[in-house]
C-alpha positions in Angstrom: 159.8 103.4 6.8 159.0 103.8 10.5 156.0 105.7 11.6 156.6 108.4 14.2 154.6 107.8 17.5 153.3 110.8 19.3 152.2 111.1 23.0 153.6 111.4 26.5 156.6 109.4 27.4 156.5 107.5 30.7 158.8 110.1 32.3 156.6 112.9 31.1 153.5 111.2 32.4 155.1 110.6 35.8 156.1 114.3 36.0 152.5 115.3 35.1 151.0 113.0 37.7 153.4 114.2 40.3 152.5 117.8 39.6 148.8 117.0 39.6 149.3 115.2 43.0 151.0 118.2 44.4 148.2 120.5 43.3 145.6 118.2 44.6 147.4 117.8 47.9 147.7 121.6 48.2 144.0 121.9 47.4 143.1 119.4 50.0 145.3 121.0 52.6 143.9 124.4 51.7 140.3 123.1 51.9 141.1 121.4 55.2 142.6 124.5 56.7 139.8 126.8 55.4 137.1 124.4 56.6 138.8 124.0 59.9 138.9 127.8 60.2 135.3 128.0 59.3 134.2 125.4 61.8 136.5 126.9 64.4 135.1 130.4 63.9 131.5 129.1 64.1 132.3 127.1 67.2 134.0 130.0 68.8 131.0 132.2 68.1 128.7 129.5 69.7 131.0 129.3 72.7 131.0 133.0 73.2 127.2 133.1 73.0 127.0 130.3 75.5 129.4 132.1 77.9 127.3 135.3 77.7 124.1 133.3 78.2 125.5 131.6 81.3 126.5 135.0 82.8 123.0 136.3 81.9 121.5 133.3 83.6 123.4 134.1 86.8 122.1 137.7 86.8 118.5 136.4 86.4 118.6 133.4 88.6 121.4 134.1 91.2 123.0 130.7 90.3 124.8 129.1 87.4 123.0 126.6 85.1 123.5 122.9 85.7 124.8 120.7 82.9 122.5 118.8 80.6 122.6 115.0 80.6 122.5 114.9 76.8 122.5 117.1 73.7 118.7 117.9 74.1 119.9 120.8 76.2 117.7 120.7 79.4 119.7 121.2 82.7 119.7 118.4 85.2 121.0 119.6 88.6 121.2 116.0 89.8 123.7 115.2 87.0 126.7 116.7 88.8 129.1 119.2 87.4 130.0 117.8 83.9 127.7 117.3 81.0 126.5 119.2 77.9 125.5 122.8 77.4 121.9 123.3 78.6 121.0 125.4 75.6 117.2 125.0 76.0 117.5 126.2 79.6 119.6 129.1 78.6 117.1 130.0 75.8 119.7 129.8 73.0 118.2 129.4 69.6 121.2 127.3 68.5 120.8 123.5 68.9 124.4 123.1 67.8 125.3 124.4 71.3 124.1 121.1 72.6 127.1 119.4 71.0 129.4 121.4 73.4 130.6 120.0 76.7 130.0 122.1 79.8 131.3 122.0 83.4 130.4 124.1 86.4 132.2 124.3 89.8 130.2 122.6 92.5 131.6 122.3 96.0 128.7 122.2 98.5 128.9 122.8 102.3 126.4 122.5 105.1 127.6 125.9 106.4 125.9 128.6 104.3 128.8 131.1 104.0 131.3 128.4 103.1 129.2 126.9 100.3 130.8 127.0 96.9 128.2 125.2 94.8 127.7 127.7 92.0 124.7 125.8 90.6 122.6 126.0 93.8 120.4 128.9 94.8 121.5 129.5 98.4 121.4 132.3 100.9 125.0 132.7 101.8 125.1 136.3 102.7 124.9 137.6 106.2 126.2 141.1 106.8 129.1 141.8 109.0 127.6 143.5 112.1 128.4 144.6 115.6 127.0 142.8 118.6 123.6 144.2 119.8 123.8 146.3 123.0 122.1 144.6 125.9 120.3 145.2 128.3 118.4 148.2 127.2 118.9 150.9 129.9 116.0 152.2 131.9 117.1 155.8 132.8 113.7 156.8 134.1 114.0 154.5 137.2 116.8 156.4 139.0 119.5 158.8 138.2 122.2 156.8 136.3 120.3 153.7 137.2 122.1 151.5 134.7 125.5 151.5 133.2 125.9 151.7 129.4 124.8 148.4 128.0 127.5 146.0 126.9 127.4 144.3 123.4 126.3 140.8 123.6 127.2 138.2 121.0 124.7 135.4 120.2 124.1 132.9 117.4 122.1 135.5 115.5 125.2 137.7 115.3 127.4 135.2 113.6 128.2 135.2 109.9 126.4 132.6 107.9 123.2 132.5 110.0 120.6 131.9 107.3 117.4 133.9 107.7 113.9 132.9 106.8 113.3 135.2 103.8 109.7 135.7 104.9 108.4 139.2 104.9 106.2 138.5 107.9 108.8 136.8 109.9 112.3 137.4 108.3 114.2 136.7 111.5 112.6 133.4 112.3 114.5 131.6 115.1 113.6 128.2 113.5 116.1 128.8 110.7 119.4 126.9 110.8 122.0 127.1 108.1 122.8 123.4 108.5 119.2 122.3 107.7 118.0 121.6 104.2 116.1 123.8 103.4 117.6 126.1 106.1 114.2 127.6 107.0 111.1 125.3 107.3 108.1 126.3 105.2 109.7 129.4 103.8 111.2 130.0 100.4 114.9 130.5 100.8 114.9 131.9 97.3 113.3 135.1 98.5 116.4 135.8 100.6 118.9 135.2 97.8 120.4 137.6 95.4 123.5 138.2 93.3 125.5 138.9 96.5 125.2 135.3 97.5 126.8 134.2 94.2 129.5 136.8 94.7 130.2 135.3 98.2 130.5 131.8 96.7 132.9 133.0 94.0 135.0 134.9 96.5 135.3 131.9 98.8 136.0 129.5 95.9 138.7 131.8 94.6 140.9 130.7 97.5 141.4 127.4 95.7 143.9 128.2 93.0 144.5 124.5 92.6 141.3 122.7 92.1 140.5 120.3 94.9 140.2 116.6 93.9 136.7 116.0 92.6 136.0 119.6 91.7 136.1 121.3 88.3 139.5 122.3 86.9 141.5 122.7 83.8 145.0 121.3 83.0 147.4 124.2 83.4 151.2 123.7 83.4 151.0 120.3 85.1 148.4 121.2 87.7 144.6 121.5 87.9 143.5 125.2 88.0 140.1 125.8 89.6 137.5 127.5 87.3 133.9 128.6 87.7 132.8 127.0 84.4 134.2 125.6 81.2 132.8 125.2 77.7 134.6 122.7 75.3 134.0 122.4 71.6 135.2 119.5 69.5 137.5 120.0 66.5 136.5 119.2 62.9 138.5 116.0 63.0 138.9 113.3 65.5 142.5 114.3 65.9 143.3 112.0 68.8 142.1 109.0 66.8 140.2 107.5 69.8 136.8 107.6 68.1 135.7 110.4 70.5 134.9 113.7 68.9 136.6 115.4 71.9 140.4 115.2 72.3 142.5 114.9 75.4 140.9 115.5 78.8 137.9 117.0 77.1 136.8 113.5 76.1 137.5 111.9 79.5 136.1 114.5 81.9 133.5 113.0 84.2 131.8 113.9 87.5 134.3 111.8 89.3 137.3 113.4 87.4 136.0 116.8 86.2 139.1 117.9 84.4 139.2 119.7 81.0 142.0 120.9 78.8 143.2 124.5 79.3 142.2 127.1 76.7 145.9 127.7 76.1 146.4 124.1 74.9 148.1 124.2 71.5 146.5 122.7 68.4 148.5 119.6 67.3 148.0 116.6 65.1 146.5 114.9 68.2 144.4 117.8 69.5 142.1 120.3 67.8 139.4 121.2 70.4 138.6 124.7 71.5 138.0 125.5 75.2 136.7 128.6 77.0 137.0 128.7 80.7 136.1 131.4 83.2 137.9 131.5 86.6 136.2 132.4 89.8 138.1 135.7 90.0 137.2 136.6 86.4 133.5 135.9 86.9 133.7 137.8 90.2 135.0 140.8 88.3 132.5 140.5 85.4 129.6 140.5 87.9 131.0 143.6 89.5 131.0 141.8 92.8 133.8 143.8 94.4 132.0 147.1 94.9 128.7 145.4 95.7 130.1 143.0 98.2 132.2 145.6 99.9 129.2 147.9 100.3 126.9 145.1 101.5 129.4 143.7 103.9 130.8 146.9 105.3 128.4 149.8 104.8 126.1 148.4 107.5 129.0 147.6 109.8 130.4 151.1 109.4 127.0 152.6 110.3 126.5 150.3 113.2 129.9 150.9 114.5 129.4 154.7 114.2 126.1 154.3 116.1 127.8 152.2 118.7 130.7 154.7 119.2 128.1 157.5 119.4 126.2 155.5 122.0 129.3 155.1 124.1 130.0 158.9 123.9 126.4 159.7 124.8 126.6 157.5 127.9 129.9 159.1 129.0 128.4 162.6 128.6 125.3 161.4 130.5 127.4 160.4 133.4 129.2 163.7 133.3 125.8 165.4 133.5 124.9 163.2 136.4 128.1 164.3 138.2 127.2 167.9 137.4 123.8 167.3 139.0 125.4 165.9 142.1 127.7 168.9 142.4 124.7 171.2 142.0 122.9 169.2 144.7 125.9 169.7 146.9 125.8 173.4 146.2 122.2 173.5 147.5 123.3 172.0 150.8 126.3 174.4 151.0 123.9 177.3 150.3 121.5 176.0 153.0 124.5 175.9 155.4 125.3 179.5 154.4 121.7 180.6 155.2 122.0 178.8 158.6 125.3 180.5 159.2 123.8 183.9 158.3 120.9 183.3 160.7 123.3 182.4 163.4 125.2 185.7 162.7 122.0 187.7 163.1 121.3 186.1 166.5 124.9 186.9 167.6 124.5 190.5 166.4 121.2 190.7 168.3 122.9 189.4 171.4 125.6 192.0 171.0 122.8 194.7 170.7 121.3 193.6 174.1 124.8 193.5 175.7 125.6 197.0 174.3 122.3 198.4 175.5 123.0 197.1 179.0 126.6 198.5 179.1 125.3 201.9 177.9 122.7 202.0 180.7 125.2 201.0 183.4 127.9 203.5 182.1 125.4 206.3 182.0 125.8 206.6 178.3 129.5 206.4 178.2 129.4 203.3 176.1 126.6 204.3 173.7 128.9 203.8 170.7 128.5 200.0 171.3 124.9 200.2 170.3 125.9 201.6 167.0 128.4 198.9 166.4 125.8 196.3 167.4 123.3 197.8 164.9 125.9 197.7 162.2 126.6 194.0 163.0 122.9 193.3 162.7 122.7 195.0 159.4 125.7 193.1 158.1 124.3 189.8 159.3 121.0 190.6 157.6 122.8 191.3 154.3 124.7 188.1 154.6 121.5 186.2 155.3 119.9 187.7 152.2 122.9 186.8 150.1 122.9 183.3 151.5 119.2 183.0 150.7 119.8 184.1 147.1 122.7 181.7 146.8 120.4 178.9 148.0 117.7 179.9 145.5 120.3 180.0 142.7 121.7 176.6 143.8 118.3 175.0 143.8 117.6 176.5 140.3 120.9 175.2 139.0 120.3 171.8 140.5 116.8 171.6 138.9 118.2 172.7 135.6 121.0 170.1 135.8 118.4 167.4 136.6 116.3 168.5 133.6 119.4 168.4 131.3 120.4 165.0 132.6 116.9 163.6 132.3 116.6 164.8 128.7 120.0 163.5 127.7 119.4 160.2 129.5 116.4 159.6 127.2 118.6 160.4 124.2 121.2 157.8 125.3 118.4 155.2 125.4 117.4 156.3 121.9 121.0 155.7 120.8 120.9 152.2 122.1 117.6 151.6 120.3 119.3 153.0 117.1 122.2 150.5 117.4 119.7 147.6 117.9 117.6 148.9 114.9 120.6 149.1 112.5 121.5 145.5 113.3 117.9 144.3 112.9 117.4 146.3 109.6 120.6 144.7 108.2 119.3 141.3 109.0 115.8 141.9 107.6 117.2 143.6 104.5 119.4 140.5 103.7 116.6 138.1 104.7 114.1 139.5 102.2 116.6 140.0 99.4 117.3 143.8 99.5 
């Protein structure tokens, strides 16, 4: 009699192992996805903190931080534009941030207002301003002695003319934007503020496509210029190259500073995360638009208004001078009237003598001529009095016209001084950082 054997058949065992394998595979995939999500979330949180710390650093230091050479996190501005996040310099209490790669846009120029090196503290701002009136008129030397001063352009009136930043001598003539440092023996940092960063961002935003050798990210087949980029490695070495970073994030160097775009899709060969901030985006976040517009144009508007007022004052001054000349001519005309009235009195007196002689010779028959001559004398006397009063009034009017001209001429000189002062104050305010 056969004994019945109990247990799994080979087919049943195979089915059980297959089911167990499917469950284990599902568990591994689920674990991998959840772990990747956890790592991705943590890295994204770190990247966001780094981005905010970088922007805060700009507010505090008027430049962007330089990359660190290694994961120790201390910036090294001689290292170029690609490296690691300088987490110690940024004051981040997260050493894991040092595992992230960091790039900053650096495009230097010897001309201050064309400099685009965002990691350098530099005085790039020089307000737009009108040319200073010259020479200063001297109205007290002679009536209308000088024409309105013409604006004179000089090197100090050009944009990008770096100033000293010294409170005692902010407009030092020894400063030259092409020097390094631009002003000898004076700290250029005192003349630098957030406006200088805004100018660099505004100038660099002209480059939509990143120039060769400058920071950019791959975007639809071209290199898009960005202000800074932060790249985090995925959980796995998806590319299989042995480098924790995939794609361009693992090959970016100072010679070829190109990272992957934040919009790069996650694939079997790429699982990095990238945050990049364009020049225009950072320009907006720093509220550069309103500040730059005010700093660049408010002074220019005030200076132009002062300049237009100055021109109007000089025109009115010249009209007052013409009025004084006319009043002076009236004085001469009145003097001529007085002389004419005196001549009329003499003529009337002559007629009186002639009438008296005729009356005597005609035995009184022509006595009426004496009356007519007397009336002529009276009329001439009244005309002389009127001419004298006219002369007095003309002299008074001339003197008043002169006083008005002289007072107004002083005001026109003050208007020129105001135009010069507005220009100088704009330069000094920029030079010492206000």
